[in-house]
C-alpha positions in Angstrom: 150.4 183.2 153.0 146.4 183.4 153.7 145.3 186.3 151.1 142.6 189.2 152.4 140.7 189.3 149.0 137.0 189.2 149.4 136.9 186.1 148.4 139.0 184.6 150.5 137.7 186.4 153.6 134.6 184.3 154.0 137.2 181.7 154.7 138.8 183.2 157.6 136.5 181.7 160.4 137.9 178.6 159.0 141.6 179.7 159.1 141.2 180.3 163.2 139.2 177.4 163.4 142.0 175.0 161.8 144.4 176.8 164.4 142.7 175.2 167.1 142.9 171.6 166.3 146.0 169.2 165.1 146.2 169.3 161.0 146.2 165.3 160.8 142.7 163.1 160.9 141.7 159.5 160.3 139.1 158.8 157.9 137.6 155.5 158.4 134.9 154.2 155.4 132.7 151.6 155.9 131.3 150.5 152.5 128.5 147.5 153.7 127.1 149.6 156.2 126.5 152.5 153.9 124.1 150.7 152.1 122.0 149.5 155.5 119.3 152.3 154.4 117.6 153.9 158.0 119.8 151.6 160.2 123.1 152.6 159.2 122.9 154.8 162.3 122.5 151.7 163.9 125.5 150.0 162.7 127.3 152.8 162.9 127.2 153.6 166.5 128.3 149.9 167.6 130.9 150.9 164.9 132.1 153.3 167.1 131.6 151.9 170.2 134.3 148.6 169.2 136.2 150.9 168.0 136.3 153.3 171.2 136.9 150.5 173.6 139.5 148.8 171.6 141.5 152.8 171.6 140.4 153.4 174.8 144.2 153.5 176.0 145.0 155.8 173.4 141.9 157.9 173.7 144.2 161.2 175.0 145.3 161.1 171.5 142.1 161.2 169.6 138.8 162.7 169.5 136.2 160.6 168.4 134.0 163.2 165.8 131.1 162.3 163.6 130.6 160.5 160.3 129.9 162.0 157.0 128.1 160.1 154.1 130.2 156.5 154.3 132.6 157.5 156.2 134.0 158.4 160.0 136.3 161.0 161.5 138.7 160.8 164.5 140.7 163.9 164.5 144.6 163.3 166.1 144.1 166.0 168.6 147.8 165.6 169.8 151.1 164.3 168.1 151.4 160.1 169.0 154.5 158.3 169.5 155.8 156.0 166.4 155.2 152.7 167.9 151.6 153.6 169.4 150.9 155.1 166.6 151.1 151.5 164.9 149.2 150.0 167.2 146.5 152.2 166.4 146.7 151.8 163.0 146.6 147.8 163.3 143.7 148.0 166.1 141.5 150.0 163.0 142.6 147.8 160.4 141.5 144.9 162.1 138.0 146.0 163.3 135.6 144.4 161.1 132.8 146.8 159.4 135.8 148.8 158.1 136.9 148.4 154.7 139.6 151.3 154.3 140.6 153.9 156.2 143.7 157.0 155.3 145.3 159.0 158.0 145.1 163.0 156.1 146.6 166.1 156.5 144.2 169.0 157.3 144.3 172.3 155.4 142.4 175.4 154.7 140.0 176.1 151.9 142.3 178.2 150.1 144.8 177.5 146.8 147.8 178.5 148.5 147.6 176.3 151.7 146.2 173.3 150.1 149.2 173.5 147.7 151.8 173.9 150.4 150.4 171.5 152.6 150.2 169.1 149.5 153.3 169.6 148.5 154.7 168.8 152.6 152.8 165.5 152.0 154.0 164.5 148.5 157.8 164.7 150.2 157.5 162.6 152.9 157.0 159.8 150.4 159.0 161.3 147.7 161.9 158.6 148.0 159.3 156.2 147.1 158.2 157.4 143.5 159.3 159.0 140.8 155.9 159.7 138.8 152.5 161.0 140.6 149.3 162.5 140.0 146.9 164.4 142.0 143.0 163.3 142.2 141.2 166.3 143.4 137.5 166.7 144.9 135.8 169.8 145.1 132.7 168.9 147.4 132.5 172.2 148.5 130.8 174.3 145.2 131.3 177.3 147.3 134.8 178.0 146.9 136.6 180.0 144.2 138.3 177.3 142.0 137.9 174.0 140.3 139.3 170.7 140.7 141.0 171.0 138.0 142.6 174.7 139.5 143.4 172.7 142.6 144.9 169.3 140.3 147.3 172.2 138.0 148.5 174.5 141.0 149.4 171.4 142.7 150.6 169.2 140.0 152.5 171.9 139.1 153.9 172.5 142.6 155.3 169.0 143.4 156.9 168.7 139.4 158.7 172.0 140.5 159.5 171.6 144.0 160.5 167.8 144.3 161.4 167.2 140.5 158.6 164.4 139.5 156.9 164.1 136.5 153.3 163.9 136.1 151.5 160.6 134.8 148.3 160.5 134.6 147.8 157.0 133.5 150.4 155.0 135.5 151.5 157.0 138.5 153.9 155.7 141.0 152.2 158.0 143.5 148.7 159.1 143.9 148.3 162.3 145.9 144.4 162.7 146.6 142.7 166.2 147.8 139.2 166.7 148.9 137.9 170.1 149.7 134.8 169.7 152.2 132.7 172.2 153.7 135.5 174.6 155.8 138.1 172.4 155.0 140.5 170.2 152.6 141.9 166.6 153.6 145.3 165.6 151.6 146.1 161.8 151.3 147.6 159.2 149.4 148.1 155.9 151.4 144.9 154.3 151.6 144.8 151.3 154.3 142.8 148.5 153.6 140.7 147.2 156.4 138.6 143.7 157.1 135.2 144.8 155.7 132.5 142.9 157.0 130.1 144.5 159.7 130.9 145.4 163.5 131.1 143.1 166.2 127.4 142.8 167.9 125.5 144.2 165.6 124.2 140.0 164.3 124.1 139.0 167.7 125.5 136.6 170.3 126.8 133.2 169.8 129.8 130.7 171.3 132.2 129.5 168.9 133.7 125.7 169.6 137.2 126.6 169.7 139.6 123.9 168.9 143.4 124.0 168.3 143.0 123.3 164.9 143.8 125.4 161.6 140.0 125.8 160.9 138.3 126.4 163.8 139.9 129.9 164.4 139.6 131.1 161.1 134.9 129.7 161.6 135.3 132.4 164.6 136.9 134.8 162.6 134.3 134.8 159.7 131.4 134.6 162.4 132.9 138.1 163.8 133.7 139.8 160.8 129.7 139.0 160.3 128.9 140.6 163.3 128.4 138.3 165.5 129.8 138.6 169.0 131.6 135.7 169.9 132.4 133.6 173.5 134.6 130.7 173.1 134.4 127.7 174.3 137.0 124.6 174.0 136.9 121.5 175.5 140.0 119.2 176.6 141.0 115.8 178.1 143.5 116.7 180.4 145.2 114.8 182.1 145.2 112.4 179.2 146.0 114.9 176.9 148.4 118.0 177.3 147.8 120.8 179.8 149.7 123.1 177.0 146.7 122.4 174.4 145.2 124.6 176.5 147.6 127.4 176.5 147.9 127.1 172.9 144.1 127.7 172.7 144.8 130.9 174.7 147.1 132.4 172.6 144.4 131.7 169.7 141.8 133.6 171.5 144.7 136.1 172.3 145.2 136.5 168.4 141.3 136.6 167.9 140.6 139.7 169.9 142.9 141.6 167.4 139.0 141.6 165.8 136.8 141.5 168.4 138.9 143.3 171.3 137.9 141.0 174.3 136.7 137.2 174.6 135.5 135.4 177.2 137.1 131.8 177.2 135.4 128.4 178.5 137.8 125.7 179.0 135.6 122.7 179.1 136.9 118.9 180.2 135.1 116.4 178.5 137.6 113.0 179.5 134.8 111.7 181.6 132.5 112.0 178.5 134.5 110.4 176.3 135.4 107.4 179.0 131.6 107.3 179.1 131.5 106.8 175.5 133.9 104.0 174.8 132.2 102.0 177.8 128.7 102.3 176.7 128.7 102.9 173.3 129.0 102.0 169.6 133.1 102.7 169.1 132.1 103.7 165.5 129.9 106.2 166.5 132.2 108.1 169.1 133.3 111.2 167.6 129.4 111.7 166.7 127.7 111.1 169.7 131.1 113.3 171.3 130.3 116.1 169.1 126.7 115.6 170.2 127.5 116.4 174.1 129.9 119.1 173.0 126.9 120.9 170.9 124.4 120.7 174.2 127.3 121.8 176.5 127.6 125.0 174.0 123.9 125.6 173.9 124.0 125.4 178.1 126.5 128.4 178.1 124.5 129.8 175.0 121.4 130.2 177.6 124.1 131.4 180.7 125.5 134.3 177.5 122.2 134.9 176.2 123.6 133.6 172.7 121.4 132.7 169.8 123.6 130.3 167.8 126.7 127.9 167.6 129.9 128.0 165.3 131.8 125.3 164.2 134.8 124.7 161.7 133.1 121.8 160.2 134.1 121.8 156.3 131.9 119.5 154.3 133.6 116.1 153.8 137.0 117.1 155.4 136.8 114.3 158.1 134.8 111.0 158.7 132.7 113.3 161.2 131.8 116.4 158.6 129.5 114.1 155.8 126.4 115.6 155.5 124.2 112.6 157.3 127.3 112.9 160.0 126.9 116.4 160.6 123.0 115.7 160.8 123.4 113.5 163.2 125.5 116.0 165.2 123.1 118.9 165.2 120.1 116.7 165.7 121.2 117.3 169.4 120.4 120.9 169.3 117.2 123.1 169.0 119.9 126.0 168.2 121.0 127.5 165.0 124.1 125.7 164.3 126.9 128.0 162.0 129.4 126.4 159.7 131.0 129.6 157.8 133.5 127.1 156.8 131.6 124.5 155.3 131.5 124.7 151.6 135.0 126.5 151.5 138.2 124.7 150.1 140.7 123.8 152.5 143.8 126.3 150.8 141.5 129.2 151.0 141.0 128.2 155.0 144.8 127.9 155.1 145.2 131.7 153.3 142.2 132.8 155.8 144.3 131.7 158.4 147.7 133.1 157.8 145.9 136.6 157.3 144.5 136.6 160.1 147.2 135.6 161.7 146.1 132.3 163.6 147.9 129.6 161.1 151.3 130.2 163.0 149.7 128.9 166.4 147.4 126.2 164.9 150.1 124.2 163.0 152.2 124.2 167.1 152.2 120.1 167.8 149.5 119.8 170.2 146.8 116.9 171.8 143.4 117.1 170.2 140.6 116.2 172.9 138.5 115.3 169.7 141.3 112.5 168.7 141.9 110.9 171.8 139.1 108.1 171.6 138.8 108.2 167.7 137.9 104.8 166.5 139.9 102.7 163.8 136.5 102.9 161.4 134.3 106.0 162.1 130.9 106.0 160.3 130.5 108.3 157.8 126.6 107.8 157.3 125.7 107.7 160.2 121.7 106.8 160.7 120.1 109.0 162.8 117.4 106.0 164.6 120.7 104.4 165.2 122.8 107.2 166.8 119.8 108.0 169.1 119.5 104.9 170.3 123.5 105.2 170.9 123.0 108.2 172.9 120.7 107.0 175.0 123.0 105.1 176.5 124.9 108.0 178.3 123.2 109.5 181.4 123.9 112.5 179.2 122.6 115.1 181.8 125.0 114.3 184.8 127.3 113.6 182.1 127.1 117.9 181.3 126.2 118.7 184.6 129.9 117.1 185.6 131.7 119.0 183.1 130.4 122.5 183.5 131.0 121.9 187.7 134.6 121.4 186.3 134.5 124.2 183.6 137.3 127.7 183.7 136.0 131.0 182.8 138.5 133.3 181.8 138.2 137.0 180.0 141.5 136.9 177.2 142.0 141.3 176.2 143.4 142.9 172.9 144.6 145.9 175.6 147.9 146.6 175.4 150.4 149.6 177.1 151.1 152.8 175.8 154.4 153.8 174.7 
């Protein structure tokens, strides 16, 4: 199969090199990271660190190679069982910073081998298409043939051997061929990623996580902009069911698809709610409770060296989320409060929840701490001076200390067993 002409003799070293390696490779693409200029290396380093941690159980199958422009190569060094391979694909697909990826067959740089491997690749998918196109790119200009030569040669072989027709306008199947330095990549299915920035490149934040639809989506969106998240959940057990905590654990487990591992603080606030109900204006109960929650979040942020708090607030959605009430709430903390959903339509939030897999968990019945002492007529346009006056009636410092002493802490991971 390998010709020993003078033109091909120069590539004999590559042929020997390829025999020592597997014939498949994962190509990871990262568009936004590629735009980071001189800082690109920092983002790639964090992305690979995140991937290695998420794929730690599969390290015997993979060899992390190096970046090439806007891509990163992971060599598959031995055959991966089917179910494990699907898990690897899912973990890569759900890693922030990755815009897309594909599994490529590797070949040498002779037309003979490129054609043989290309036909074999197309044959694996032949039941799913009638027409095809070959898109060839010759990055290595030293090879003795052009991109057009590759497309013609491979296209003719697929047409003859698989009885498929060429359609360069609207093909059912696209075969991509890239001739790089001393090897060729052959692939067809490009799997979309979730984009964004690698978790950890934007710092750390505390996400205020309830069991509803909004806050898990806000947490995901924060992760997808590079924030490493620690979650905080507030509960009112025994006035509310302990199942509400189990539900939040399920949500955190789902969110580990994107971060890999999440620390969760489970904080009791029943005593705080009872103090608010006893000593303050009933119309301000939710605002005052949320002020205490933000101050607790600030304490956790100090512990975790986080620089921001993340909430699921969406402007105008409920009484506590008007402009006036959000201002009265965030006044309790000096930290940056990030609200990823603040201007988003509810339909978009629900669609995102379904996309990331939290929706079906969020709609399970649960008791919500915030709704436990909800007033019949909550204030919608709170005056900050009056909120502060009511807040001063509470022994906030003691209430927070008592809540933190009873707080449970756990680490939830995406780790799974190797098949």
